[in-house]
N, CA, C and O atoms as CSV, one atom per row, in Angstrom:
chain,resi,resn,atom,element,x,y,z
A,1,UNK,N,N,112.510,113.887,77.033
A,1,UNK,CA,C,110.965,113.281,77.017
A,1,UNK,C,C,110.220,113.840,75.654
A,1,UNK,O,O,110.408,115.052,75.548
A,2,UNK,N,N,109.130,113.084,74.179
A,2,UNK,CA,C,109.180,113.022,73.769
A,2,UNK,C,C,108.309,114.076,73.698
A,2,UNK,O,O,108.470,114.592,72.592
A,3,UNK,N,N,107.185,114.847,74.531
A,3,UNK,CA,C,106.506,115.299,74.209
A,3,UNK,C,C,106.883,117.247,73.916
A,3,UNK,O,O,107.578,118.024,74.570
A,4,UNK,N,N,106.331,117.382,73.077
A,4,UNK,CA,C,106.945,119.046,72.791
A,4,UNK,C,C,105.717,119.936,74.141
A,4,UNK,O,O,104.574,119.776,74.569
A,5,UNK,N,N,107.028,120.985,74.376
A,5,UNK,CA,C,106.855,122.328,74.952
A,5,UNK,C,C,104.831,122.502,74.774
A,5,UNK,O,O,104.259,122.899,73.759
A,6,UNK,N,N,104.154,122.067,76.084
A,6,UNK,CA,C,102.108,122.704,76.470
A,6,UNK,C,C,101.813,121.888,75.650
A,6,UNK,O,O,100.971,122.139,74.788
A,7,UNK,N,N,102.715,120.211,75.764
A,7,UNK,CA,C,101.881,119.158,75.338
A,7,UNK,C,C,101.730,119.114,75.970
A,7,UNK,O,O,102.302,119.831,76.792
A,8,UNK,N,N,100.602,118.054,76.389
A,8,UNK,CA,C,100.546,117.094,76.870
A,8,UNK,C,C,101.310,116.147,76.623
A,8,UNK,O,O,101.702,116.205,75.457
A,9,UNK,N,N,101.979,114.711,77.565
A,9,UNK,CA,C,102.430,113.613,77.576
A,9,UNK,C,C,100.963,112.730,76.736
A,9,UNK,O,O,99.767,113.013,76.816
A,10,UNK,N,N,101.493,111.860,76.133
A,10,UNK,CA,C,100.269,110.402,75.102
A,10,UNK,C,C,100.204,110.188,76.677
A,10,UNK,O,O,100.738,110.749,77.633
A,11,UNK,N,N,99.012,108.770,76.477
A,11,UNK,CA,C,98.735,108.382,77.275
A,11,UNK,C,C,99.829,107.267,77.875
A,11,UNK,O,O,100.509,106.783,76.969
A,12,UNK,N,N,100.092,106.843,78.985
A,12,UNK,CA,C,101.056,104.992,78.810
A,12,UNK,C,C,100.053,104.199,78.612
A,12,UNK,O,O,98.850,104.412,78.760
A,13,UNK,N,N,100.566,103.340,78.296
A,13,UNK,CA,C,99.563,101.862,77.503
A,13,UNK,C,C,100.556,101.071,78.368
A,13,UNK,O,O,101.785,100.999,78.348
A,14,UNK,N,N,99.517,100.446,79.209
A,14,UNK,CA,C,100.428,98.567,80.041
A,14,UNK,C,C,101.136,98.343,79.169
A,14,UNK,O,O,101.434,98.842,78.084
A,15,UNK,N,N,101.527,97.068,80.075
A,15,UNK,CA,C,102.579,96.199,79.139
A,15,UNK,C,C,101.623,94.795,79.228
A,15,UNK,O,O,101.337,94.284,80.310
A,16,UNK,N,N,101.154,94.227,77.857
A,16,UNK,CA,C,100.557,92.931,77.819
A,16,UNK,C,C,100.536,91.412,79.033
A,16,UNK,O,O,101.432,90.778,79.590
A,17,UNK,N,N,99.430,91.341,79.028
A,17,UNK,CA,C,100.343,90.518,80.310
A,17,UNK,C,C,101.256,89.101,80.350
A,17,UNK,O,O,100.434,88.463,79.693
A,18,UNK,N,N,101.880,88.522,80.505
A,18,UNK,CA,C,102.945,87.862,80.141
A,18,UNK,C,C,102.742,86.164,81.392
A,18,UNK,O,O,102.769,86.083,82.620
A,19,UNK,N,N,102.576,85.223,80.435
A,19,UNK,CA,C,102.456,83.663,80.859
A,19,UNK,C,C,103.554,82.530,80.511
A,19,UNK,O,O,104.414,82.360,79.647
A,20,UNK,N,N,103.107,81.908,81.543
A,20,UNK,CA,C,104.926,80.873,81.380
A,20,UNK,C,C,104.881,80.645,80.679
A,20,UNK,O,O,104.555,81.296,79.687
A,21,UNK,N,N,105.274,79.250,80.793
A,21,UNK,CA,C,106.015,78.531,78.468
A,21,UNK,C,C,105.287,77.380,78.821
A,21,UNK,O,O,105.316,76.709,79.853
A,22,UNK,N,N,104.620,77.264,77.773
A,22,UNK,CA,C,103.276,75.641,77.624
A,22,UNK,C,C,104.897,75.169,76.707
A,22,UNK,O,O,105.849,75.870,76.365
A,23,UNK,N,N,104.640,73.776,76.556
A,23,UNK,CA,C,105.186,72.833,75.835
A,23,UNK,C,C,105.371,72.796,73.941
A,23,UNK,O,O,104.432,72.237,73.374
A,24,UNK,N,N,106.310,73.257,73.178
A,24,UNK,CA,C,106.511,73.406,71.727
A,24,UNK,C,C,105.133,73.166,71.190
A,24,UNK,O,O,104.501,74.063,70.633
A,25,UNK,N,N,104.377,71.186,71.463
A,25,UNK,CA,C,103.824,71.990,70.778
A,25,UNK,C,C,101.763,71.634,71.244
A,25,UNK,O,O,100.949,70.954,70.619
A,26,UNK,N,N,101.668,72.068,71.939
A,26,UNK,CA,C,101.113,73.158,72.604
A,26,UNK,C,C,100.863,74.202,72.646
A,26,UNK,O,O,99.730,74.513,73.016
A,27,UNK,N,N,102.019,75.426,72.207
A,27,UNK,CA,C,102.627,76.038,71.740
A,27,UNK,C,C,102.117,76.841,70.296
A,27,UNK,O,O,101.607,77.940,70.078
A,28,UNK,N,N,102.608,75.492,69.294
A,28,UNK,CA,C,102.067,75.422,68.015
A,28,UNK,C,C,99.976,75.153,67.437
A,28,UNK,O,O,99.052,75.274,66.632
A,29,UNK,N,N,100.461,74.776,68.576
A,29,UNK,CA,C,98.211,74.141,68.482
A,29,UNK,C,C,97.821,76.298,68.682
A,29,UNK,O,O,97.447,77.041,67.774
A,30,UNK,N,N,98.111,76.694,70.187
A,30,UNK,CA,C,97.633,77.540,69.821
A,30,UNK,C,C,98.296,78.620,69.252
A,30,UNK,O,O,97.982,79.782,69.515
A,31,UNK,N,N,98.959,78.395,68.687
A,31,UNK,CA,C,99.488,79.661,67.567
A,31,UNK,C,C,98.758,79.145,66.629
A,31,UNK,O,O,98.613,80.149,65.933
A,32,UNK,N,N,97.940,77.958,65.857
A,32,UNK,CA,C,97.461,78.201,64.367
A,32,UNK,C,C,96.342,78.538,64.804
A,32,UNK,O,O,95.917,79.431,64.071
A,33,UNK,N,N,95.456,78.249,65.803
A,33,UNK,CA,C,94.302,78.886,66.974
A,33,UNK,C,C,94.157,80.485,66.723
A,33,UNK,O,O,93.242,81.179,66.278
A,34,UNK,N,N,95.402,80.747,67.182
A,34,UNK,CA,C,95.481,82.753,67.227
A,34,UNK,C,C,95.754,83.245,65.712
A,34,UNK,O,O,95.512,84.447,65.602
A,35,UNK,N,N,96.155,82.692,64.619
A,35,UNK,CA,C,95.857,82.614,63.471
A,35,UNK,C,C,94.487,83.143,62.969
A,35,UNK,O,O,93.925,84.202,62.689
A,36,UNK,N,N,94.288,81.938,63.011
A,36,UNK,CA,C,92.986,81.399,62.482
A,36,UNK,C,C,92.101,82.431,63.255
A,36,UNK,O,O,91.346,83.114,62.563
A,37,UNK,N,N,92.105,82.648,64.782
A,37,UNK,CA,C,91.190,83.585,65.191
A,37,UNK,C,C,91.084,85.197,64.343
A,37,UNK,O,O,90.125,85.963,64.249
A,38,UNK,N,N,92.149,85.276,63.937
A,38,UNK,CA,C,92.385,87.066,63.882
A,38,UNK,C,C,92.257,86.531,62.273
A,38,UNK,O,O,91.369,87.231,61.788
A,39,UNK,N,N,92.590,85.908,61.584
A,39,UNK,CA,C,91.888,86.122,60.272
A,39,UNK,C,C,90.520,86.364,60.129
A,39,UNK,O,O,90.044,87.366,59.595
A,40,UNK,N,N,89.652,85.072,60.802
A,40,UNK,CA,C,88.178,85.251,61.400
A,40,UNK,C,C,88.293,86.876,60.936
A,40,UNK,O,O,88.221,87.480,59.865
A,41,UNK,N,N,88.558,87.316,62.650
A,41,UNK,CA,C,88.189,88.277,63.061
A,41,UNK,C,C,88.965,89.754,62.359
A,41,UNK,O,O,88.808,90.950,62.607
A,42,UNK,N,N,89.583,89.237,61.679
A,42,UNK,CA,C,89.732,90.892,60.777
A,42,UNK,C,C,88.973,91.175,59.687
A,42,UNK,O,O,89.088,92.266,59.129
A,43,UNK,N,N,87.515,89.584,58.955
A,43,UNK,CA,C,86.907,89.450,58.255
A,43,UNK,C,C,85.757,89.897,58.317
A,43,UNK,O,O,85.001,90.278,57.424
A,44,UNK,N,N,85.584,89.819,59.904
A,44,UNK,CA,C,84.352,90.460,61.471
A,44,UNK,C,C,84.554,92.285,60.858
A,44,UNK,O,O,83.643,93.075,60.611
A,45,UNK,N,N,85.695,92.460,60.777
A,45,UNK,CA,C,85.761,94.332,59.839
A,45,UNK,C,C,84.458,94.164,59.205
A,45,UNK,O,O,83.291,94.517,59.375
A,46,UNK,N,N,85.082,93.555,58.496
A,46,UNK,CA,C,84.649,93.894,56.760
A,46,UNK,C,C,82.122,92.902,56.669
A,46,UNK,O,O,80.921,93.135,56.537
A,47,UNK,N,N,82.972,92.112,56.841
A,47,UNK,CA,C,81.335,91.439,56.719
A,47,UNK,C,C,80.873,90.942,58.123
A,47,UNK,O,O,81.196,90.079,58.940
A,48,UNK,N,N,79.651,92.254,57.932
A,48,UNK,CA,C,78.026,92.300,59.268
A,48,UNK,C,C,77.819,91.011,59.446
A,48,UNK,O,O,77.746,90.148,58.572
A,49,UNK,N,N,77.709,90.866,60.801
A,49,UNK,CA,C,77.214,89.912,61.284
A,49,UNK,C,C,78.526,88.359,61.992
A,49,UNK,O,O,78.402,87.395,62.748
A,50,UNK,N,N,79.716,89.008,61.110
A,50,UNK,CA,C,81.111,88.009,62.311
A,50,UNK,C,C,81.063,88.997,62.905
A,50,UNK,O,O,80.756,90.147,62.588
A,51,UNK,N,N,81.618,88.195,64.485
A,51,UNK,CA,C,81.805,89.080,65.751
A,51,UNK,C,C,83.655,89.575,65.197
A,51,UNK,O,O,84.602,88.798,65.323
A,52,UNK,N,N,83.742,90.621,64.763
A,52,UNK,CA,C,84.814,90.880,65.386
A,52,UNK,C,C,85.851,90.632,66.331
A,52,UNK,O,O,87.017,90.246,66.256
A,53,UNK,N,N,84.862,91.062,67.495
A,53,UNK,CA,C,85.659,91.157,69.019
A,53,UNK,C,C,86.434,90.380,69.529
A,53,UNK,O,O,87.568,90.541,69.980
A,54,UNK,N,N,85.126,88.624,69.366
A,54,UNK,CA,C,84.652,87.639,70.122
A,54,UNK,C,C,86.646,87.325,69.092
A,54,UNK,O,O,87.744,87.201,69.634
A,55,UNK,N,N,86.392,87.309,67.973
A,55,UNK,CA,C,87.930,86.267,67.600
A,55,UNK,C,C,88.964,87.065,67.997
A,55,UNK,O,O,90.061,86.522,68.128
A,56,UNK,N,N,88.882,87.989,68.172
A,56,UNK,CA,C,90.159,88.968,68.624
A,56,UNK,C,C,90.643,89.345,70.141
A,56,UNK,O,O,91.607,89.970,70.583
A,57,UNK,N,N,89.365,88.579,70.818
A,57,UNK,CA,C,89.526,87.898,72.020
A,57,UNK,C,C,90.820,87.075,72.542
A,57,UNK,O,O,91.856,87.114,73.206
A,58,UNK,N,N,89.422,85.815,71.218
A,58,UNK,CA,C,89.960,84.790,71.810
A,58,UNK,C,C,92.052,84.094,71.459
A,58,UNK,O,O,92.782,83.380,72.148
A,59,UNK,N,N,92.383,85.144,69.409
A,59,UNK,CA,C,93.612,85.016,69.172
A,59,UNK,C,C,94.594,85.719,70.243
A,59,UNK,O,O,95.697,85.256,70.536
A,60,UNK,N,N,94.065,86.858,70.769
A,60,UNK,CA,C,94.796,87.335,71.941
A,60,UNK,C,C,95.110,86.268,72.572
A,60,UNK,O,O,96.075,85.603,72.195
A,61,UNK,N,N,94.274,85.861,73.769
A,61,UNK,CA,C,94.569,84.227,74.420
A,61,UNK,C,C,95.301,83.496,73.538
A,61,UNK,O,O,96.464,83.199,73.808
A,62,UNK,N,N,94.801,83.176,72.559
A,62,UNK,CA,C,95.872,82.193,72.427
A,62,UNK,C,C,96.811,82.068,72.352
A,62,UNK,O,O,97.548,81.089,72.471
A,63,UNK,N,N,97.101,84.102,71.912
A,63,UNK,CA,C,98.887,84.056,71.195
A,63,UNK,C,C,99.790,84.333,72.508
A,63,UNK,O,O,100.937,83.890,72.574
A,64,UNK,N,N,99.158,85.157,73.638
A,64,UNK,CA,C,99.100,85.402,74.904
A,64,UNK,C,C,99.605,84.584,75.571
A,64,UNK,O,O,99.991,84.936,76.686
A,65,UNK,N,N,99.859,82.699,74.995
A,65,UNK,CA,C,100.714,81.747,75.759
A,65,UNK,C,C,101.431,80.960,74.819
A,65,UNK,O,O,102.220,80.105,75.222
A,66,UNK,N,N,101.143,81.257,73.005
A,66,UNK,CA,C,101.936,80.601,72.174
A,66,UNK,C,C,103.431,81.592,71.265
A,66,UNK,O,O,104.550,81.287,70.850
A,67,UNK,N,N,102.668,82.730,71.313
A,67,UNK,CA,C,103.572,83.536,70.907
A,67,UNK,C,C,103.691,84.709,71.624
A,67,UNK,O,O,102.781,85.455,71.987
A,68,UNK,N,N,105.027,84.832,71.823
A,68,UNK,CA,C,104.568,86.574,72.712
A,68,UNK,C,C,105.018,87.887,71.800
A,68,UNK,O,O,104.901,89.001,72.309
A,69,UNK,N,N,105.375,87.792,70.862
A,69,UNK,CA,C,105.491,88.690,69.510
A,69,UNK,C,C,103.849,89.442,69.135
A,69,UNK,O,O,103.302,90.529,69.328
A,70,UNK,N,N,103.392,87.683,68.281
A,70,UNK,CA,C,101.782,88.326,67.806
A,70,UNK,C,C,101.334,88.681,68.621
A,70,UNK,O,O,101.022,89.831,68.313
A,71,UNK,N,N,100.741,88.331,70.496
A,71,UNK,CA,C,100.265,89.132,71.820
A,71,UNK,C,C,101.364,90.709,71.364
A,71,UNK,O,O,101.004,91.120,70.260
A,72,UNK,N,N,101.640,90.915,71.506
A,72,UNK,CA,C,102.168,92.030,72.045
A,72,UNK,C,C,101.716,92.977,70.780
A,72,UNK,O,O,101.148,94.060,70.922
A,73,UNK,N,N,102.141,92.258,69.253
A,73,UNK,CA,C,101.332,93.682,67.896
A,73,UNK,C,C,100.053,93.362,67.730
A,73,UNK,O,O,99.481,93.354,66.640
A,74,UNK,N,N,99.528,93.072,68.856
A,74,UNK,CA,C,97.514,92.204,68.803
A,74,UNK,C,C,97.736,93.682,70.274
A,74,UNK,O,O,96.991,94.633,70.511
A,75,UNK,N,N,98.360,93.484,70.600
A,75,UNK,CA,C,97.753,94.152,72.207
A,75,UNK,C,C,97.938,96.021,72.216
A,75,UNK,O,O,97.283,96.837,72.865
A,76,UNK,N,N,99.293,96.302,71.052
A,76,UNK,CA,C,99.750,97.538,70.782
A,76,UNK,C,C,99.699,97.724,69.251
A,76,UNK,O,O,100.747,97.992,68.663
A,77,UNK,N,N,98.266,97.566,68.411
A,77,UNK,CA,C,97.873,97.742,67.523
A,77,UNK,C,C,96.901,98.558,67.260
A,77,UNK,O,O,96.580,98.941,68.385
A,78,UNK,N,N,96.178,99.109,66.474
A,78,UNK,CA,C,95.213,100.361,67.033
A,78,UNK,C,C,94.809,100.489,66.631
A,78,UNK,O,O,95.000,101.545,66.028
A,79,UNK,N,N,93.242,99.457,66.156
A,79,UNK,CA,C,92.171,98.899,66.431
A,79,UNK,C,C,92.088,98.167,67.572
A,79,UNK,O,O,91.598,98.448,68.666
A,80,UNK,N,N,92.907,96.699,66.971
A,80,UNK,CA,C,92.636,95.664,67.979
A,80,UNK,C,C,92.551,95.993,69.565
A,80,UNK,O,O,91.692,95.624,70.366
A,81,UNK,N,N,93.852,96.907,69.806
A,81,UNK,CA,C,94.480,97.098,70.904
A,81,UNK,C,C,93.964,97.269,72.148
A,81,UNK,O,O,94.463,96.741,73.141
A,82,UNK,N,N,92.416,98.392,72.186
A,82,UNK,CA,C,92.515,98.979,72.459
A,82,UNK,C,C,91.318,98.231,73.634
A,82,UNK,O,O,91.181,98.260,74.857
A,83,UNK,N,N,90.354,97.367,72.098
A,83,UNK,CA,C,89.706,96.380,73.085
A,83,UNK,C,C,90.449,95.112,74.136
A,83,UNK,O,O,89.851,94.599,75.081
A,84,UNK,N,N,91.623,94.827,73.791
A,84,UNK,CA,C,92.900,94.552,74.475
A,84,UNK,C,C,92.414,95.082,75.464
A,84,UNK,O,O,91.232,94.850,75.721
A,85,UNK,N,N,93.051,95.796,76.156
A,85,UNK,CA,C,93.533,96.244,77.341
A,85,UNK,C,C,91.937,96.703,77.301
A,85,UNK,O,O,91.565,96.197,78.359
A,86,UNK,N,N,90.708,97.376,76.715
A,86,UNK,CA,C,89.758,97.262,78.417
A,86,UNK,C,C,89.350,96.164,78.533
A,86,UNK,O,O,88.797,96.023,79.624
A,87,UNK,N,N,89.349,94.880,77.649
A,87,UNK,CA,C,89.004,93.355,78.189
A,87,UNK,C,C,90.211,93.175,79.538
A,87,UNK,O,O,89.784,93.218,80.692
A,88,UNK,N,N,91.607,92.990,79.295
A,88,UNK,CA,C,92.083,93.390,80.645
A,88,UNK,C,C,91.996,93.428,81.803
A,88,UNK,O,O,92.121,92.843,82.879
A,89,UNK,N,N,91.503,95.120,80.790
A,89,UNK,CA,C,91.407,95.670,82.547
A,89,UNK,C,C,90.074,96.076,82.789
A,89,UNK,O,O,89.710,97.252,82.802
A,90,UNK,N,N,89.006,94.627,83.071
A,90,UNK,CA,C,87.727,94.470,83.880
A,90,UNK,C,C,86.919,94.074,82.981
A,90,UNK,O,O,85.731,94.396,82.967
A,91,UNK,N,N,87.610,93.141,81.911
A,91,UNK,CA,C,85.797,92.528,81.204
A,91,UNK,C,C,85.414,94.183,80.577
A,91,UNK,O,O,84.603,94.040,79.662
A,92,UNK,N,N,85.594,94.983,80.694
A,92,UNK,CA,C,85.453,96.010,79.750
A,92,UNK,C,C,85.204,96.081,78.095
A,92,UNK,O,O,85.941,95.672,77.198
A,93,UNK,N,N,83.478,96.962,77.980
A,93,UNK,CA,C,83.769,96.613,76.680
A,93,UNK,C,C,83.244,98.032,76.244
A,93,UNK,O,O,82.304,98.531,76.862
A,94,UNK,N,N,83.969,98.841,74.953
A,94,UNK,CA,C,83.347,100.298,74.914
A,94,UNK,C,C,81.938,100.752,74.407
A,94,UNK,O,O,81.307,99.943,73.727
A,95,UNK,N,N,81.438,101.863,74.652
A,95,UNK,CA,C,79.848,101.501,74.212
A,95,UNK,C,C,79.518,101.473,72.985
A,95,UNK,O,O,78.415,101.027,72.670
A,96,UNK,N,N,80.823,102.165,71.596
A,96,UNK,CA,C,81.021,101.821,70.852
A,96,UNK,C,C,80.458,100.577,70.278
A,96,UNK,O,O,79.619,100.581,69.378
A,97,UNK,N,N,80.866,99.689,70.737
A,97,UNK,CA,C,81.573,98.304,70.265
A,97,UNK,C,C,79.681,97.195,70.338
A,97,UNK,O,O,78.996,96.430,69.659
A,98,UNK,N,N,79.713,97.959,71.786
A,98,UNK,CA,C,78.423,97.367,72.220
A,98,UNK,C,C,76.892,98.026,71.313
A,98,UNK,O,O,75.737,97.599,71.313
A,99,UNK,N,N,77.362,98.916,70.784
A,99,UNK,CA,C,76.262,99.827,69.605
A,99,UNK,C,C,76.460,99.162,68.874
A,99,UNK,O,O,75.511,98.387,68.985
A,100,UNK,N,N,77.317,98.656,67.740
A,100,UNK,CA,C,77.608,98.047,66.794
A,100,UNK,C,C,76.917,96.485,66.957
A,100,UNK,O,O,76.395,95.770,66.101
A,101,UNK,N,N,77.142,96.262,68.433
A,101,UNK,CA,C,76.748,95.016,67.854
A,101,UNK,C,C,75.585,94.581,67.854
A,101,UNK,O,O,75.188,93.470,67.503
A,102,UNK,N,N,75.069,95.372,68.213
A,102,UNK,CA,C,73.277,95.582,68.932
A,102,UNK,C,C,72.521,95.784,67.007
A,102,UNK,O,O,71.643,95.077,66.513
A,103,UNK,N,N,73.067,96.657,66.510
A,103,UNK,CA,C,72.849,97.230,65.269
A,103,UNK,C,C,73.036,95.677,64.504
A,103,UNK,O,O,72.039,94.956,64.459
A,104,UNK,N,N,73.941,95.336,64.089
A,104,UNK,CA,C,74.511,94.512,63.306
A,104,UNK,C,C,73.914,93.043,63.719
A,104,UNK,O,O,73.817,92.118,62.912
A,105,UNK,N,N,73.453,92.950,65.365
A,105,UNK,CA,C,72.385,91.414,65.988
A,105,UNK,C,C,71.369,92.435,65.469
A,105,UNK,O,O,71.314,91.916,64.354
A,106,UNK,N,N,70.635,93.325,65.384
A,106,UNK,CA,C,69.676,93.561,64.645
A,106,UNK,C,C,69.289,93.127,63.014
A,106,UNK,O,O,68.376,92.464,62.521
A,107,UNK,N,N,69.782,93.430,62.781
A,107,UNK,CA,C,69.458,93.180,61.423
A,107,UNK,C,C,69.677,92.304,60.948
A,107,UNK,O,O,69.216,92.037,59.838
A,108,UNK,N,N,70.810,91.183,61.901
A,108,UNK,CA,C,70.779,89.786,61.162
A,108,UNK,C,C,69.611,89.461,62.024
A,108,UNK,O,O,69.303,88.324,61.667
A,109,UNK,N,N,68.603,89.918,63.178
A,109,UNK,CA,C,67.097,88.459,63.725
A,109,UNK,C,C,66.685,88.973,61.858
A,109,UNK,O,O,66.413,88.014,61.135
A,110,UNK,N,N,66.650,90.701,61.036
A,110,UNK,CA,C,65.623,90.454,61.069
A,110,UNK,C,C,65.703,90.093,58.987
A,110,UNK,O,O,65.012,90.003,57.972
A,111,UNK,N,N,66.859,90.032,59.428
A,111,UNK,CA,C,67.539,88.463,57.967
A,111,UNK,C,C,66.629,87.703,57.897
A,111,UNK,O,O,65.800,87.416,57.034
A,112,UNK,N,N,66.982,87.202,59.495
A,112,UNK,CA,C,66.297,85.984,59.657
A,112,UNK,C,C,64.935,85.415,59.932
A,112,UNK,O,O,64.353,84.332,59.871
A,113,UNK,N,N,64.703,86.673,60.266
A,113,UNK,CA,C,62.658,86.407,60.312
A,113,UNK,C,C,62.127,86.601,58.253
A,113,UNK,O,O,61.083,86.341,57.654
A,114,UNK,N,N,63.048,86.987,57.945
A,114,UNK,CA,C,62.635,87.235,56.711
A,114,UNK,C,C,63.168,86.295,55.354
A,114,UNK,O,O,63.125,86.445,54.133
A,115,UNK,N,N,63.814,85.003,56.508
A,115,UNK,CA,C,64.036,84.799,55.030
A,115,UNK,C,C,64.002,83.089,55.726
A,115,UNK,O,O,63.774,82.033,55.137
A,116,UNK,N,N,64.241,83.273,56.805
A,116,UNK,CA,C,63.865,82.154,57.070
A,116,UNK,C,C,62.849,80.571,56.938
A,116,UNK,O,O,61.781,81.040,56.544
A,117,UNK,N,N,62.651,79.177,57.043
A,117,UNK,CA,C,61.155,78.453,56.801
A,117,UNK,C,C,61.136,78.295,57.625
A,117,UNK,O,O,59.957,78.176,57.958
A,118,UNK,N,N,61.811,78.166,58.473
A,118,UNK,CA,C,60.636,77.642,59.737
A,118,UNK,C,C,61.614,78.747,60.797
A,118,UNK,O,O,62.784,78.913,61.141
A,119,UNK,N,N,59.831,79.513,61.085
A,119,UNK,CA,C,59.934,80.104,62.392
A,119,UNK,C,C,60.440,79.938,63.128
A,119,UNK,O,O,60.956,80.997,63.485
A,120,UNK,N,N,60.883,78.624,64.150
A,120,UNK,CA,C,61.201,77.862,64.878
A,120,UNK,C,C,62.815,78.422,65.379
A,120,UNK,O,O,63.291,78.538,66.508
A,121,UNK,N,N,63.246,78.631,64.374
A,121,UNK,CA,C,64.745,79.274,63.520
A,121,UNK,C,C,65.442,80.565,64.170
A,121,UNK,O,O,66.469,80.874,64.776
A,122,UNK,N,N,64.224,81.148,63.662
A,122,UNK,CA,C,64.844,82.730,63.639
A,122,UNK,C,C,64.263,82.810,64.875
A,122,UNK,O,O,64.571,83.927,65.291
A,123,UNK,N,N,63.429,82.113,65.899
A,123,UNK,CA,C,63.243,81.992,67.317
A,123,UNK,C,C,64.519,82.130,67.833
A,123,UNK,O,O,65.090,83.070,68.387
A,124,UNK,N,N,64.738,81.389,67.640
A,124,UNK,CA,C,65.748,80.245,68.030
A,124,UNK,C,C,67.348,81.109,68.449
A,124,UNK,O,O,67.911,81.164,69.542
A,125,UNK,N,N,67.878,81.885,66.728
A,125,UNK,CA,C,68.670,83.054,66.842
A,125,UNK,C,C,68.578,83.913,67.372
A,125,UNK,O,O,69.314,84.313,68.275
A,126,UNK,N,N,67.775,84.338,66.995
A,126,UNK,CA,C,67.278,85.586,67.593
A,126,UNK,C,C,67.310,85.875,70.116
A,126,UNK,O,O,67.517,86.678,71.026
A,127,UNK,N,N,66.942,84.534,69.800
A,127,UNK,CA,C,66.576,84.003,71.124
A,127,UNK,C,C,68.304,84.402,72.414
A,127,UNK,O,O,68.588,84.838,73.530
A,128,UNK,N,N,69.160,83.626,70.676
A,128,UNK,CA,C,70.879,83.296,72.284
A,128,UNK,C,C,71.549,85.072,71.483
A,128,UNK,O,O,72.411,85.735,72.060
A,129,UNK,N,N,70.828,85.561,69.967
A,129,UNK,CA,C,71.749,87.471,70.251
A,129,UNK,C,C,70.994,87.831,71.274
A,129,UNK,O,O,70.930,87.071,72.240
A,130,UNK,N,N,70.654,88.410,71.271
A,130,UNK,CA,C,69.474,88.682,72.301
A,130,UNK,C,C,70.226,89.012,73.970
A,130,UNK,O,O,70.395,89.939,74.762
A,131,UNK,N,N,70.564,87.226,73.772
A,131,UNK,CA,C,70.889,86.801,75.637
A,131,UNK,C,C,72.841,87.296,75.900
A,131,UNK,O,O,73.543,87.717,76.818
A,132,UNK,N,N,72.998,86.912,74.486
A,132,UNK,CA,C,74.147,87.603,74.515
A,132,UNK,C,C,74.419,89.347,74.677
A,132,UNK,O,O,75.217,89.813,75.491
A,133,UNK,N,N,73.666,90.094,73.824
A,133,UNK,CA,C,73.195,91.943,74.132
A,133,UNK,C,C,73.243,91.607,75.178
A,133,UNK,O,O,74.354,91.321,75.623
A,134,UNK,N,N,72.167,91.499,75.962
A,134,UNK,CA,C,72.042,91.551,77.009
A,134,UNK,C,C,74.032,92.036,78.188
A,134,UNK,O,O,74.627,92.993,78.684
A,135,UNK,N,N,74.182,90.220,77.950
A,135,UNK,CA,C,75.328,90.094,78.947
A,135,UNK,C,C,76.412,91.516,78.060
A,135,UNK,O,O,76.997,92.436,78.632
A,136,UNK,N,N,76.376,91.306,76.963
A,136,UNK,CA,C,77.084,93.239,76.571
A,136,UNK,C,C,76.944,94.028,77.457
A,136,UNK,O,O,77.520,94.385,78.485
A,137,UNK,N,N,75.884,94.297,76.768
A,137,UNK,CA,C,75.784,95.257,77.630
A,137,UNK,C,C,75.553,95.735,78.817
A,137,UNK,O,O,75.392,96.944,78.981
A,138,UNK,N,N,75.488,94.607,80.106
A,138,UNK,CA,C,75.825,94.662,81.639
A,138,UNK,C,C,76.865,94.942,81.599
A,138,UNK,O,O,76.786,96.072,82.081
A,139,UNK,N,N,78.410,94.717,81.273
A,139,UNK,CA,C,79.470,94.620,80.871
A,139,UNK,C,C,80.017,95.786,81.170
A,139,UNK,O,O,79.688,96.634,80.341
A,140,UNK,N,N,81.196,96.473,82.577
A,140,UNK,CA,C,81.497,98.257,82.523
A,140,UNK,C,C,81.907,98.120,81.448
A,140,UNK,O,O,82.325,97.095,80.909
A,141,UNK,N,N,81.778,99.591,80.890
A,141,UNK,CA,C,82.121,100.752,80.531
A,141,UNK,C,C,83.262,101.793,80.324
A,141,UNK,O,O,82.890,102.930,80.614
A,142,UNK,N,N,85.029,101.675,79.741
A,142,UNK,CA,C,85.698,101.640,79.999
A,142,UNK,C,C,86.071,103.261,80.498
A,142,UNK,O,O,86.318,104.238,79.791
A,143,UNK,N,N,86.036,103.189,81.406
A,143,UNK,CA,C,86.687,105.421,82.382
A,143,UNK,C,C,87.230,106.298,80.970
A,143,UNK,O,O,87.632,107.457,81.079
C-alpha cells in the first residue's frame, strides 16, 4: 500500500472513458481542435470573460476521440481533471465554478452596459449570459 499507517488512502480516480478509433484524417482534425480549445482554456484561466470550463470540456471531448495520451493527461490534471471527472459523472459543476462564472459574467455585463454604444447589444448579450447562468446553476453539484 502507498499510504502510511494511520493515514487514509488517497481517493481512487476513475479511469478516463475509452472511445472507438476514428479514421486518421478525423483524428488529426480533432487533435488540432483539442489543442486549440486547450490553448483557449488556458488563456481563459488568466483572462476574465473567456470561459475556461467550456473550452476544457471541448478539448477533452476531442482528445478522447483523437489522442488517448492527451485525454489521459487532461483527465488526471490537477486543475482540469476535477471538472472533467465531475462532468463525466452526471454533468456536475462545482459551486466554486458556478460562482466564478456568475461573478465574471456580471462584470462583463456591467462593462457592456457601460461601454456599449447601442443599448440593445448590451441587453441581448446580458440576456444570453443570464440564460447560461440559469442553466449552470441548475446543474447538479459534485457530492
